[in-house]
C-alpha positions as CSV (number, residue, x, y, z in Angstrom):
1,M,0.0,0.0,0.0
2,A,1.4,3.3,-1.2
3,V,1.4,6.4,1.1
4,S,1.2,9.8,-0.2
5,R,3.6,12.2,0.1
6,G,0.3,14.8,1.3
7,A,-0.4,12.1,3.9
8,V,3.2,12.0,5.3
9,L,3.5,15.7,5.2
10,T,0.2,16.2,7.2
11,V,1.5,13.7,9.7
12,V,5.1,15.2,10.1
13,L,3.2,19.0,10.2
14,A,0.4,17.8,12.9
15,L,3.5,16.3,14.9
16,A,5.7,19.6,14.8
17,A,2.4,21.7,16.0
18,G,1.8,19.1,18.7
19,I,5.2,19.5,20.0
20,G,5.4,23.1,19.5
21,G,2.0,23.4,21.3
22,G,3.6,21.3,24.5
23,W,6.7,23.2,24.2
24,L,4.6,26.7,24.3
25,G,2.2,25.4,26.9
26,S,4.9,24.0,29.0
27,G,5.7,28.0,29.8
28,H,8.8,28.2,27.7
29,L,7.7,31.1,25.7
30,F,5.8,32.8,28.3
31,P,6.6,31.5,31.9
32,K,4.8,31.8,34.6
33,R,5.8,34.3,37.1
34,E,6.1,33.1,40.6
35,A,4.5,35.2,43.5
36,P,6.6,36.5,45.6
37,S,7.0,34.7,49.0
38,L,5.0,36.0,52.0
39,H,8.5,36.8,53.7
40,D,9.5,38.8,50.7
41,V,6.1,40.5,50.8
42,V,6.6,41.6,54.2
43,H,10.6,42.2,54.5
44,N,10.4,44.1,50.7
45,E,7.2,45.6,50.2
46,L,5.7,46.5,53.4
47,K,8.4,49.1,54.7
48,L,8.6,47.7,58.1
49,T,10.0,50.0,61.2
50,A,13.3,48.5,62.6
51,E,10.8,47.4,65.8
52,Q,8.4,45.6,63.6
53,D,11.1,43.9,61.6
54,R,12.7,42.7,65.0
55,R,9.6,41.5,66.4
56,I,8.7,39.5,63.1
57,E,12.2,38.3,62.9
58,A,11.5,36.9,66.5
59,L,8.2,35.3,65.3
60,E,9.8,33.7,62.2
61,Q,12.6,32.4,64.1
62,D,10.3,30.5,66.6
63,F,7.8,29.3,63.8
64,A,11.1,28.0,61.8
65,V,11.9,25.6,64.8
66,R,8.0,24.4,64.8
67,R,8.2,24.2,61.0
68,R,11.5,21.8,61.0
69,A,10.1,19.5,63.5
70,R,6.4,19.1,61.6
71,E,8.9,18.7,58.5
72,A,10.6,16.0,60.3
73,E,7.6,14.1,61.6
74,L,6.0,14.1,58.2
75,R,9.1,12.5,56.8
76,A,8.8,9.8,59.7
77,A,5.2,9.3,58.7
78,N,6.3,8.9,55.0
79,A,9.1,6.4,56.0
80,Q,6.6,4.4,58.1
81,L,4.3,4.4,55.2
82,A,7.0,3.3,52.8
83,A,7.8,0.6,55.6
84,A,3.9,-0.6,56.1
85,I,3.4,-1.0,52.3
86,Q,6.7,-2.5,51.5
87,A,6.0,-5.2,54.4
88,R,2.3,-6.5,53.1
89,H,1.5,-4.8,50.0
90,E,-1.9,-4.0,51.2
91,Y,-4.1,-1.7,53.0
92,T,-3.4,-2.7,56.1
93,P,-3.9,-1.1,60.0
94,E,-0.2,-0.3,60.1
95,V,-0.8,1.4,56.7
96,A,-3.7,3.5,58.0
97,A,-1.6,4.2,61.0
98,A,0.9,5.8,59.0
99,V,-1.8,7.7,56.6
100,E,-2.9,9.1,59.7
101,R,0.3,9.9,61.5
102,F,0.8,11.9,58.3
103,H,-2.4,13.7,58.2
104,V,-2.1,14.9,61.9
105,A,0.8,15.9,61.3
106,M,0.4,18.1,58.0
107,G,-2.9,19.4,59.6
108,T,-1.1,20.3,62.9
109,L,1.9,22.2,60.4
110,Q,-0.8,24.1,58.6
111,K,-2.8,25.2,61.8
112,E,0.7,26.3,63.1
113,T,1.5,28.4,59.8
114,V,-1.7,30.0,59.9
115,E,-1.4,31.1,63.5
116,H,1.8,32.1,62.5
117,V,0.5,34.6,59.6
118,L,-2.0,36.3,61.6
119,A,0.8,36.8,64.4
120,M,2.9,38.6,61.8
121,R,-0.2,40.3,60.6
122,K,-0.7,41.5,64.2
123,E,2.8,43.5,64.0
124,L,1.4,45.5,60.9
125,T,0.1,49.0,60.5
126,P,-3.8,48.8,59.0
127,A,-2.2,50.0,55.4
128,Q,0.1,47.5,55.8
129,A,-1.9,44.8,56.8
130,A,-4.1,45.4,53.8
131,K,-1.6,44.7,51.8
132,F,-0.7,41.5,53.6
133,D,-4.2,40.4,53.5
134,R,-4.0,40.7,49.9
135,R,-0.9,38.5,49.2
136,V,-2.4,36.0,51.9
137,S,-5.5,35.9,49.8
138,E,-3.8,35.6,46.7
139,A,-1.4,32.8,47.9
140,L,-4.8,30.9,49.0
141,T,-6.8,31.1,46.1
142,P,-4.0,31.3,43.1
143,E,-5.9,31.4,39.7
144,T,-6.3,27.8,38.1
145,P,-6.0,27.5,34.1
């Protein structure tokens, strides 16, 4: 069976268009701009006084310790989950316990993060807090494609 030159050209062009569309869609031509972190917003956009900066830095140092502890607990829960799955390759009580341990650690991390954000907000002036609130809202409700 002979394949026409037109059919081959159509397939090649379709393949090129697919590859090109994938490349463009993956952000190579129009890369997504990442929003600044809340830390960057607080320290670079809010024009903190020296006293505000000192108090917020203390809050950040305290939270960093707690965050590292929660992240270590998440890693430990994942290791427990991996071992439980490897042991029997089915959803056992040990797997359920590891999943629950992870959920508790993740929930605690989320709660402590929200408490930290709100504690930082208390150190801001009303004008600073308004800008801060917009950034927090943007971070929690990113645009979806």
